[in-house]
N, C-alpha and C positions, 0 to 999 in steps of 0.2 A: 531511628535508624540504626540499617544495620552496622555492624561494627567494621568492614569492608570501606563501604563508603564512608564514613565519618571518618577512618584512618586515612584515603586517598582524598577527602576536603584538607586534613588537616597537613598532610605535605602539601599538599598546593597552596595552600594558604602559609606553610612555611617555609615554602622557596620563596611567594612574592614578599615574604618580608623578612627575609634572614639579613638583608644592609642593615632595616634598623635594630636589629636586635645586636648584629656584632657591630654597631656605632655606640650602644649601651654597652659593651662589655670594655671598649677600647675607650670607653671617658669613664669607668665606673670601678678599673682595676688599675693596675700598674702596671699593665701591656706586656706582662710576663706571658708565654704560651699557658702555662698551666692555671692561671688564674682566670687568665679568660677564657680558656675551654672551662674551666669548674666555675663560670657565673654562665657561661651559653649552655651548657648540659643544665642548670638549673633554672632557669628562663624558660627552657624548652618543655622541660618536665611539666612544670607549672603549668603553660599553655595546653599541654595535654589534657593536664587534670583539667584544666578552665573549660576546653573546646568544648563540649558539649552543655554547658550555659552560655553559650556567647546565643544574645541573643539575634544578632544583623542588625541592631539598632545606630549601630557606629558602622565606621569604614574599621576594615580588620586591620588595617596598619595601625588605626589607632588602640585597637584594643589593646593590638601586639604592644605598643610601645608601652601604654600601661602596664600590664602585667610585668612585663622586663625591667620597668624604672621601677616597679614594686618588687620587685625579686632583686634588683640590684640594692636598694636599699635596709631590704631586710638583709643582705648579705653583708652589706657595710656594719651594720648596728651588731650582727653578733658575733664578726670581727673584733671590733671594739675595747671589748670588754676582755679581748686576749693577752696574756703582755708578751710585750715587744722585747726582745733581745739583742746585743750586739756587742759583737765578738770587740776585745781589747785587746791589742798591738802592745809588744812587749815593751813601748813607751811608757804605755798606760798603766799597764802591771807594774813597771817600776817604780812609777811617778803617782801610785794611787792612794798615798795614804803619807802624800808630802803635799802639805796644804800651800806651801808657798811656788808649786810650779802647777801653771797655769795649762791644762792638757786641749 
C-alpha cells in the first residue's frame, strides 16, 4: 500500500476513534494535561506502528481500544517502579525524629 494512502487511512481511523483514545487517557492518568498528552501520544505512536498489520477482522474502534488499553497498562507498569517523593512541610521536618508526635 502506498505510504500516502496508508497515512490517509490512519488519519481517518484516528479521527473516528479519537473519543475512545481520550476516554482511556482520562481513565488511566491523573487527568493532568501533561499526563493525558503523554499517554495520548504514546497510544498514537503504537497505533501508527501497528496499523500496517491491522487485518480488519474486527471493528476499527475495537482494535484502537485494545491497543490503547494495552499501552495504558504498559505505561502504568513502567511508572510503578519509579519511586514517589512527597514534599515535607515545616511541621513534618521539625517533628520527623520525634516518635511521640503523629504526623
